[in-house]
N, C-alpha and C positions, 0 to 999 in steps of 0.2 A: 271934801271931795272923796275921800276914802269911803266914808259911810254911804254917800250917795251912790258911788259905784257899786258897793255891796248890795244896795237895794235894787239897783238895775239888773243885777245878775239873775235875780229870781222875779223879775217883773212879769206881769201877766202875759204880755205878748211883745215880741220884737217890734221895732218901728215898721211903719208901712213903707212902701217904695218911695213916696214923696218925702216923708220924714227922713228916711235914710239918705236920700240924695241931698237934701238940705243940710243934714249934719256933715256930710262929706265935702260940701261946697263945690268949688270948681272941679276938684278931682273926680267927684262922683259922676258928673256929666261927661267930662272928657274920657274917663276910663270906660264908662258904659258904651259910648259911641265907638271908641277905638277898639275895644274888645269885641263888640258886636260885629265890627268889620272883619277882625281877624277870625272870628268863628265862622262867618260866612265864607271867607277864603278857604278855611279848612273843609267846609261842606263841599265847595266846588272842587277842591283837590281830591277829596274822597270819591266823589261821583266820577271825576275824570279817571281816577285810578281804576275804579271798577269797570267803567265803560271801555277803557282803552287797553287794559292789561289783565286784570283779574279774570275777565270773562274768557280770555284765551287760555286760562289755566285748566288743568284737568278738573272735571266736575266734582270729584271727591275732595278737592282741595280748596274750592272757591269759598265755601262758608268759613273755613278757618282763616283764610287770607282776609276775608271781609271783617271778621272779628278783630284780628290783630291790627289791621290798618285803620280801623275805626277808633282805635284807642285815643289818639290825640283829639279827634272830633268830639267824642262823647265826654271826655274829661273837660274840654273847653266849654261845651254847652252847660255842663253841671256847674262849673265854676262861674260862668256868666250868670246863671240863675241865682247862685248864692250871692254874687256881688249885687245884683239888681233887686232881688226879692229876699230880704233878710228872714222873713217868716218861713221861707222854704229852705233855709240854710241847713237845718238838721237833716231833713230828708235828702237833700242833694249831697251832703257830706257822707251820709250813710251809704247811698248808692255808689258814690265815688270810691269809698274805702273797700267796698265789696267787689266793685267792678275791676279794680286794678289786679287783685290776685286771680280773678277769672281770666284776664288776659295772659297772665303767666301760665295758667293751665292750658289755654288754647295754643300758646306758642310751643309748649312742650309737645302737644298733640301734633302741631304742624311740623315740628322737628322729626318726629317719628314718621309722619306722613311723607316727608321728603325721602325717607329711606325705605318706603314701601310697607310701613306698618311696624309694630313692636317686634314681632318675630324676626322679620327681615333685618331690622335695625340691629337687634341683638346678635344676629348671625354675622353681620358686617363687623361689629365691634370685636367679636371673638376671632374672626379671620384676620383682622388687622392687628390683633394683640393690643388693643387699646385699653389701658388701665383706667380705673376710677381715680381721678386726681382730687384729693381732699384739701389741698392747700389753696383754697380759693375763697375770695371774700363772700360774705362778711365773717365767716368762721374759719379764717386761715389757720388759727391755732390748733384746730382739730386735726389738721394734717400732720402736726408734729407728734400726735399721739396715735394716729391710725396710719399704718403703712398703706401704700397703694395696693388695691385689690383688683382682681379680674372681675369683669362683669358676669353676672348670672341673671337669670330671669327674675329670681326673688329679689336680688339687690336692686335691679332696675325698678321693680314695682315699689320697693321701699322708698326710693328717692322720688318717684312719681307721687307717692302718697304724701310725702313731705310738702310737695308743691300743692297738691290737691286739698290738703287740710286747711289752707289759709283762708279761703272764702268762708268756710263754716265757722272757724274760730273767730274770724273778724266779725261775722254776724252775731255770734253768741256774745262776744265782749261788748259790742255796741248796744245790743238789747239789754244786757245786764247793767251797763252804765246808765241807760235811760231809766230803767226800772228803779235802780237805787237812787238816782237823782230825784225822781218823782216821789219816792218814799222818804226823801231827805236824809238818807243814810250818807250819801255823798253831798257835801255842802261846799260847793266851789266858791261861795261868797265869804267863807271864813279863812281864805288863804289856801295853801297847798293841802290837799286832802289825801290821806294815806291810802285809802281804798282806791280812789281815782287814779293816783299815780301808779299803784301796784297793777291795776288792770291795764293801764297803758304800757307799762314796762313788759308785762306778759304778752301783750299784743306785739310789741317790737321783737321780743325773743322768738315768738312763733314766726313772725315775718322773716327774721334773719335766717331761721332754719329753712324756710321755704325758698328764700333767695339763694341760699347756699346750695340746696339741691338743684335749683334751676340752673345755676352756674355750672355745677358738675355735669349735668346732662348735656347742656348746650356746648360746653367746652369739649366734651368727648366727641361730638359729631362735627365740630368745626373743621378739622383737617380734611374730612371727606366731602365737605360742602363748600370748599373754597370758591368754586366757580360762581356761586350765587352770593358771595360775600356774606355768608351766614353768620360769622362771628360778629360782624358789624350790626346785623339785624338783631341779634340777641342782646348786644350791648345797648342798642337804642331802647329796647323794652326794659331790660334790667335796670339800667342807670336812670331812666326816666321814672320808673315806679319807685326806686329807692330814694331818689331825690325828693319826690312829692311826699313820700311816707315820712322821711326824716324831717322835712320842712314842717309838716303838720304836727309831728310830735314836739318839736322845739317850740312852735308857736303856742301849743296847748300849755306847755310848761310855763312859758312866759305869761300866758293869760292867768293861770291859777296862782302864779307868784306875784301878780299885781304889776308886772313890768309894763304890759300893754294897758294903756289907760282906757277910760270910757269917754264918751262924748255926750255930755249932758244936753238935753234932759232925757233922751230915750235910748241912745246907743250904748249898750253895755260892753264890757271887756270881751265877752264871748262873741258878740256880733262883730266887733271890730277885729278880733282875731280871725274870724272866718272871712272877713272882707280882705284882710291882708293876705291870707292864704289863697283866696280866690284870685286876687290880682297876680300874685307870683305864679300860680298854676296856669293862668291864661297865657302868660308870657312863655312859660316852659312848654305848654301844649302847642303853641304856634310854632316854636322852633322845632319841636319834635315832629309836628305834622309835616313841615317842609322837608325835613331830612327823611322821614318815612316815605313821602311821595317820591322823592328823587331815587331812593334806594330800591323801592319795590317795583319801579318801572322796569328793572332788569329781569323780572321774573317771567317774561313772556316765553323764554326758551328753557325754563327750569325743568320741564318734564323730560328733557333729553338726558338728565342725570340718572334716571332710573332705567334698569333693563326692561325690555318690552314685556317679559313675562310678569314682572311685578306690576307694571302699569295696567295690564289686562286684568290681573287678579283683583287689584284695588277697585277698578271701575265696575267689576261685577258685584 
């Protein structure tokens, strides 16, 4: 069994749709139908959200709201394709891993947009004497070494950069893993691979820094945006992405360690790992989509939070 699973890891192609469903048995058919329905529900909720609420938002904010609220739908669609079409698993997983930090970027932009732009947001932080709080997850320990600092334009840009670096770093690491795997420098069929684990740990470290900066920025503006339940919105995005990222990392480690089995004759450990990850992601995306729809319905009166002068300047 162990040797056969090792051979499957570097087989020419993953199983076809029919072969994969046959390997999964009843679960494959039940999961495909169930998750196809949940994805269609998310499509309906997103369309309803756009048609009923987002279109009433200021024009300069609609695109950002569409990006952020589409997060559960896009993730659900990618996971469904991974579950149903194993040969598209690598592509869908790559898009998913890059798309998640892009949502963090757009949410930071949306945060500043709520306050009238970066300059106006910084002015509000200075007027309210809001400090930069470093004791926030996932790098709470850094708050013990760095005292609270006042916001400056440069410091705000630094923390925005920590969030913005994640999509590029994610893409670079994924491309490097694919190239090293094709060159057989990384051999996941030989058990835990040092280079592969190092790149994944580096990925997690960069993600933790991005999530830490994301939490610092959103937490700073939360007291000023209580009327739109802003902190809850930030937690939906942050916790959802963190859970999916950690889940993927753990499943990858279980796969390379041989804990996740293969299903002979065609389904390798990697394919089964992606199938498990896709199934869990579909459940999480559905729950996140419902919570997002309920919460963002309250944004039809959000523009009242900004002074008329800032609204006018933004629309220009």
